[in-house]
N, C-alpha and C positions, 0 to 999 in steps of 0.2 A: 504494500500500499504505499502510494506517494506521501511524502511528508513524515513518515513515521520510521524511526530507526529501531531495530531490533537490539534487545539488550545484548552485549557480549556475553558469551557463556563463560561461566567461571571454570577456570582451570582447576582440575582435580589435583590436590596436593599430594605429593609423593610421601607415603607414610614411610619413617624409617624402619629398616629392618632389625628386628630383635637379635641381639647378640647372642649366639649359642656355640657350644663346642662341637656341635655336629659337623662344622666344616673341616675341623683337624681330621675327622674320619677320612676325608678325601685328600687333603693336602698332605697328611701325615706321611704316607708312603714316599712320595716325592722329597719331602724335607730331610727323611732319613738317609736316603741314598744321597741327596745333595749335601748332608753334612759329611758323609764319608768321603766322596770323591770330589769336593770342592772346598769346603770349609776346613776340614781336617788338613789336606795337603798345604793350604795356605798358612795355616797355623803351625804346621809342621816346619815349613820352610822357613818362617821367620824365626823359630826355635832354634833351627840348625845354623841360621846365619850368625849366631853369637858364639859359635864354637868352631874349632879348627883342629884337624888332625896334623899332629907334630911328630916327627921321627922320635923325639924325646918327650916322653910325658904323655903320649897319646892324645886322646881327644880332650881338648881343655877349652875352658871359657875364656874368650878374647874379647867381649864386649863389641865395640863398633869397629875393631881393627879390620875386619874383612869389608865393611863399607868403606873405610878409609883407603884400602888398598885398591878396591876396585875404582874409586873416584880418581886415582892417581895413575891408573893404567891408561896409556895412549891409545890402546886398542879399543878400549871402552868408549872413548870419545869419538874416535873414527867411525866405530860402528853406529854410534848414536847420531853422527852427522849423516851417514848414509840412509838411515832409517828417516830421518827429518827430511831430506831431500826427496826421498822416494815418497813421503806423504804429502809433501808440498806440490809436487808436480803430477804424480800418477792419479792419486785419489781425485783432484779437481777435474781432470781431464777425462777419467772414467765416469764421474757423476754428471758431467756436462753432456757427454755423448748419450749417456743412458736418459737423461732428462729430454733431450731433443727428440730421441727417438720415442720416449713416452708421450711427448706432446703431438708428434706426428700420428701416432696410433689413436690418441684421445680426439684429435681433430675428426676423424672419419674420412678422410680425404685420400687415404692410400688405397690402391688396388691391392686385393689380396692381403687385406689386414690380418686375418688369422695366421696366414702363412708367415708373415713377418714377425708376428709376436712369438710363434712357437720356434721358429729357426733361429732367431736372435737369442732365444732363452737356452737352446740345446747346449752350448759350450759349458754352461753350470753343471750339467750332468756328467762332464768329462772330469775324471780324477786328476789332482794336481800332478801326480806322478806321470800319468798318461799325457796330460798337457805339457808337461816339460820334455818328455821323450819326443813327442811330435814336433814342438817347436825347436827343439836341439837338433832333430834330424833336418829340420827345414833351414836353420841358421848355417848347417854345416857347408863347408866349401868343398867337400868331396862328391856328394850326391844329393845335397840339398838344394832349395831354390836358390840359394846365393850362388853356390857353386854352378847351376844351370844358366844363372843371368850372366855370370862371368864368361862361361864358355861360349853362350851364344852371342853375345855382344863384344867379346874380346876386350872386357875391361876387368878391373880388380876393384869390387866393392869392399868396404871395410868388413873386418870379421865381426858379426855381432856377438861372439862369444869372446872377444878380446877384454882385457881388463878395463880398457876404456869405455867399453860399451856395454858390458855384461849387466849393469844395473838398469839401463835403458831396456835391454833385452827381456829381463825379469819382469819389469813394469808393463812390457807389452803383453806378456803371457798372463799377467793378473788382470790387466784390463779385459783381454779377449774372454777370459774365463767369468768375469763378474759383471760385464755390461748387461747381459739379459736378466740377471738377478736384480740389479738395481733398477733397470728398465721396469720390470714387472711391479716393484715396489712404487715407483713413481707413478706407474700408470693406475695402481690401485687406489693411489691417493688422489689422482687427478679426478676419478670417477665420484669423488665426494662432492665436486663442485655442481650445484643443481642446475637443471636446464633453465630455469627462470633467470638466472644471471645472464646466461648467454643471450636469451630472448631479450631481456631488458637492455643490453649493451648493443643488440643489433637494432632494436626500436631507436635507441638514441643515436644510431648511424654508425656504430662499430661493426666492422666486418664486411658490411654491403653498403657502402656509400651510393648516394644517388649519382649518377653520370654527370660530369661537369656540364655537358650541353643541357640537361634537364634543370640542374641548379640555377643555370643562367636564364633559361627561358622561364621558369617558375618565379624567379625573383623580380623580372620585368613584366609580369603580367599586369594590365591596367587596373584590374580590380584588386590586386594585393597591395597591402600596405608597403612603404619603402623598406626594403631590406627583408621582406618576408617575415615580419615578427607578428605572427598570428596568435591570437590568445590561444586558440586550440587548433591545431594543423592536422592534416589529413593522416600524416605518419604517426600522430599521437593517438589516433583513436583506438587501435588495438590495445594500447594501455589503459585507455579509459573503459573499454569493454569489460576488461577482467578486474577493474577496481570493485571490490566488494567488501562488505563488513566480514570480519574474521568468524563471526558466529553463523553466518550463513553457508550452507553447503555448496561446494564448488562443482561444477559440471564442466565437461568438456566443451568448449565453444569453437565454431568455425570462424576463423579470423577473416574470412571473406564477407561475413554476414554480420550486421549490427543486431545485437540482441536486446530483448527488453529486460533491462536491469537498471537499478539506481547507480549513478556515478556521483560521488561526493567529492566535493571541491571546496578548498578553504576559501572562506568569504573574502578575506583580506587580498586574494589573489584575483578576485573577480572585479569587473566594474558594474556600475549600474545596468547598464545594457549589454547583455552577453549574446554574442552571435558566434555561430559556426562560420568563421570567413573561409570561403573554398571558391571553387570555380563557379563564377557568375554570381557569387555572392549571396545565394538564398539561405534563409535560416529556418524560416516556419515552413514546414512541409516540403523542404528542398530535396532533390534527389542526389542520391550518393552511390555511384556504381550500380545503378538499377534497384536501388532501395530508397523508400521515402522516410525521411525523418519526421516524426510526428511529436506534438506536444512542446510547448515552449518550455524555457527554463523559469522555474519559480523557486522563490526564495523559502528556505526553511525557517522554521520558528525559532531555531536554536542559533541562528547566525549562519548556518550552513546554507549551501545551495545545491538543491538535489535536482538532478535533470534525468528524464526518462527517455530512452531511445527505443523505439519500435521498429519492426521491419514489415513492409507491405509492398512487395514488388507490384509493378503495373505492367501492362502490355507495352506502354511507351517506354518503360524503363528497361524492359527485357529487350526490346528492339534496339535501344541505344547502347546496351552492353555489347551487342554483336558488332556494333560499328568501331572503326579504328579510333583509338585515343587520338585527340586532338593536340597539335604541338603546344608545348608549353604547360601541359597537365601532367603532374607526377602522380602515377598510380600508386596507391596503397597495395604493398605486396605483403604476402603472408610470410611468417619467419620460420615456418616448418622446414622450408628448403635448406635454410641455413643451419638449423639446429639438428633436426632429426634425419635429414638425409641431405648432408651437403655435397657439393660438386666435387667429384673426384680430381686430384690434381697430378699430373704426369711429372711435373718437376719435383714435386714433394716426394713422389714414388720413387724417382730416380736417385734423388739425395740420400733417402733412407735406403735405398738398395745398395750403396756403397757400404753401409754398416753391415748389411746382410751379407755381402760378398766376403767381408772381412771375417764374419763368424763363421761362415761355412767353408772358406779356402782349406783351413787345416783339416777338417773332417772329410773334405773331397780327397785331399792329399793322401790321409790315412788310408781311405778305402782304395784308392788306385795303387798305391804302393804295397798294400796287402796282397794284391794279385800277381807281384813280380817276385821273380827268384832272387837269390842273394846277388849272383852276378848282374841282373837287370838293374838293380838298385843303383849301381855305380856308373851304368852305361846309358841311361836312358832320362828323358825330361821327367821332372818329379809330378807334373800335373797332367800327364798322359799315359795311356797304358803302352806296354811295349813287349814284343815276344808272346809267348803262349800265357793264357790268363791261368795262373797258378794258384788262385785264391784257395780253391778247395784242397789242393795239394799241401798249401802252407798250413791250412786249418788242421788236417790230418797229421803233419808233422809236428804241429804245436802241441796237439793233444797227445802224441805218442812219445815226445821228447822226454828224456830222464825217466823213464818208466811211468809216464803219464802223470807226472808231478803238477802239470797245470790244472788237471782235472781235481786233484786234491785241493789245491789253492782256491779253486772255484767254490768247492763246498765249504771249505773253511770260512770264505766271504759270505756265502749263503747263511752259515751258522751264526755269524757275528751279526748279520743283518736281521734275522728273524728274532733272536734273542735281544740283541742290543737295541736295534731301532724299533722293533715290536715293543719292547718294554718301555723305552722311552716314550713312544707315542701313548702307550697306555697310562703311565704316570702324569704326562702332560695333559692328558684328557681330564684325570681325575682332579689334578691340581687347578688347571684353568676353570673348570666348572664350580670348584670350591670358592675361587677368588671371585668369580662373577655372580654367584647367587646364594652366597653366605656371608654373614657378619659374624666373625669369631674374634676372639682375643687374639692379638698379635697379627692381625690381617695386613696392617699397613707395614709393619717390619718385615713380614715375609714378602711382601710385593717388592718393597725396596731392595731387598738382598738378592732377590731373584733378578730383577731388572738390572741391578749392578752387574750380575754374573754374565749377562749378555757382553758386556765390554771386555771380558776376560778371555783371552785366547787360551785354547786348550793347550797348546804347545807349552805355555807358561806353567801349567800344572804337571806336565809330563813327568819332569824329573823329581820332584817331591812324591808324586804319586808312585813313581817306580821304587823309591827307597822305602816308603811305606809298605807297599805290597811285597818287597824283598823280605821285610822283617815278619810278614804274615805268611811267607812261603807261597804266594799266589803268582810269582813271576815264571814265565815260560809255559803258561797254562792259557787255556781259552778265556778263563775268568779275568785275566789281567786286561783283556781287551773288551770283554763283554760288560763288565761292571761300570767303567767309566763311561761307557756308552748309554748306560741307562739314563742319564740326566740330559735334558735339552732345555735350558731356559728360554730360548727363542721359541720353542715349540710350545712351552707353557704361555707365554705372552699371546701367541696366535690363539690358542684355545681360549684364553681369558677373553679376548676380544671377539672371537666367534661366539662364544657361549652368551655374551653380553647381549648380543643381538638376536641369536637365533632361539632363545628360550625366553618365552614370556614368564614374568614374575607370578601372573595370575595363573598360569597353568600349574606351577608348582603349588601354590596356594590352594588350588582345587583339589589337586592329588593328596596333599596332606589332609584335607577336610573329609576326603573319601576314606581316610584311614591307611593310605599307602605309606610305607616307610621310606627312608630317604634313599636306601640302596635300590629299592623297587622302583622308585620314582625316576631314579637316574638311569638304571639299566632297561626299563621298559618305556618310559616315556621321553626322557632326554637324550638318550644315546642315539635314537634314530634321527633325530633333528641335528645331531653334530656331525653328520656323515661328511659333508664337504670339507669341514674343517680337519676331520680325523684324516682323511685322505692327504689333505695338505701337509699336515704335520708329519704323517707317515713317509710321504716323498722326501721332504727335506731331511728328516732323520735317516733315512735310508740312504741318501746321497752323502751325507756326512760319514755314517758307518762305512759305506762302501769304498769311499775315497780316503779313509783313514790310513795314514801312513807313518807319521812320527811315532805315535803311541805303539803300534806292533813293533816298530824299529827297536825300540829300547826295551820292550817287554819280552819279546820272543828271541830265543836263540835256535830252536830246532825248525828247520825249513819246512818239516811236516805240518807245522801250525801257521805258516806264513799266509796271509791273505793275497789276493792277485796283486795289490799294488807293490807290496814287498818283494814277491816273486818276479815280477817284471823288472824291476830295478836290479835285481840279483843277476838275471839274465843279461841285462845290458851292460853290468860292470864285468861280465866274462871277457869281453873284448880287451879289456885294459889290465887283466891279470895275466901274470906268467904262465904260459901254457894253456890259457883259456881259449875257448872257442868262439868266434864271431858268428853270432845268429841273429843279425839284424832283422832279416825277414820274419823271423819268428818273434821276435820283440813287437814288431809293427802289428803282425797278424794277432797276437795276443793281446795287444792294446785295443784292437778293433773289437775283438771279442768280449774284452772287459766292459767296454761303453755300451754294447747293444742292449744289455738288459736294462740299463737305466734310461736309454733313449726310448725303448719300448714302453717302459712304464710310464714315462712323462706324456708320450703319445696317446696312450690308451685311456689315461685317466686325466687328461688335460681339462675335461669339462668339470670335474669335481674339484681339482686343485685350483683352477682359475676362479671358480666361484667361492671357494673357501678363502683364499688369499684376498678377495675383494670384498669380503663380508662386511655389512654396514657401509659400504662405499658405492651405494647406487644413486643415481641421479633420480631425483623426483620432480 
């Protein structure tokens, strides 16, 4: 009804959650293992830092002498300088490229958007050891790409493995491996931005400006005020159509049609005589793109001005809409083309394709060279096939070499992934659910400690963990690799984020009112809702466990318990040992076999992990 404003609906106040110890039933298992493999190694390393093994007197307390000696060591400062330089150069470059690619994907203007997203993300599934082996071969001057370019062009490119360029070469490997990971994080964050902001920016002239000739003709129209300063211009009508009271229900409106609804304008912005200045200057009952504007403006009793706009097409109007728009008239265009279905850009696709080629070239090189014999590796171009296609022969030789030790390494890796990554996912799901849906004593402290653990690299805890496990007799056993893999602080953070959005609090309250216990509510009601988040955490923990290298390196001595990453590095080191056999073709083929399960998992489950990673980041 005109002149009557509906009262705004009162917001339901969020009731504070009652503090209960029930949350510890879910977060407790995670915190117990977390204390063993994270807090205890840190405390143990701090304790050992005040002691020193000496030839006379044995292990004795030395106070801060170890810290003083470390600070006076020139190698410490040179290594710190290299790390700082690496951080200042490599990280910004990597994040900038990832952000640009994420913006290109979010714009919707790429051809083959899904192919770009998954292909650029694939290098993240490659173990660091395999990535180092691939790029190390490609950097080589014997049969790598650098050597191929030198032979083809008759030039001498600098050796990427020289002491002067080794830091840049390592930075390139890290950038290649983590561009896709950071791109996906940025892309998920960009999806938080609502569409209404894009629509508002486009209405205000951002992104799709009026062509210059149209602006020039519109501003010089004899019926338009000087400078085109309309109180209400045609391009502002879509915004006026959607202006509603917050308490009124919203409906989907077609932007080509003016709908009957009140439009509230501040009185101080209006003059006594309000007109819609447009083509031919009509205001009462004027035509607007085949639609008649009815009812004049009327003042509201409270100092506001309410205007009702109705739609009534006539035959004359329909006939006029079929005619060509006269020069000097700026048509009101829908914003749906620019937001929901933007025009594809060939230039943007080509520029993003550069990053795509950079991401796929090492994988293509790995597949091509897996099909070559040992002799063809040194005599052929690295990015093309040569001689007989020996892929299947190389696979057979890889599986049969050294009494089939590669198959044993593969089974060891599967064991570590099933128990380590599976257990880490289960504990992360329990802990994330507890942090998201329970209020228990110590919740803030637990959350702060776990989030702080995300910033601690696993390699920093490997040595104190080894010292602890050696005292407990766990070294050189599978448990020395499985137990530290049970903790994933980042996985718990992802599950906390996902559970906060996926599980309504009202659903839990209804289940409790019906008499369901906490564990029954979790396993029967909440767990199915957490499916995409569980798959996401499982894939990330699977990659971390599958790619684990440094922890097995210091924990395991028996090759029978090696994972694939440690075994491939041992094969590659054979060429540099006295009397060792160079089996580069088997190392390359084994690297291909190592990454295939991870790539297959990401491709088959991409629908789940992409929705899980972007949970709560949907434009509305």
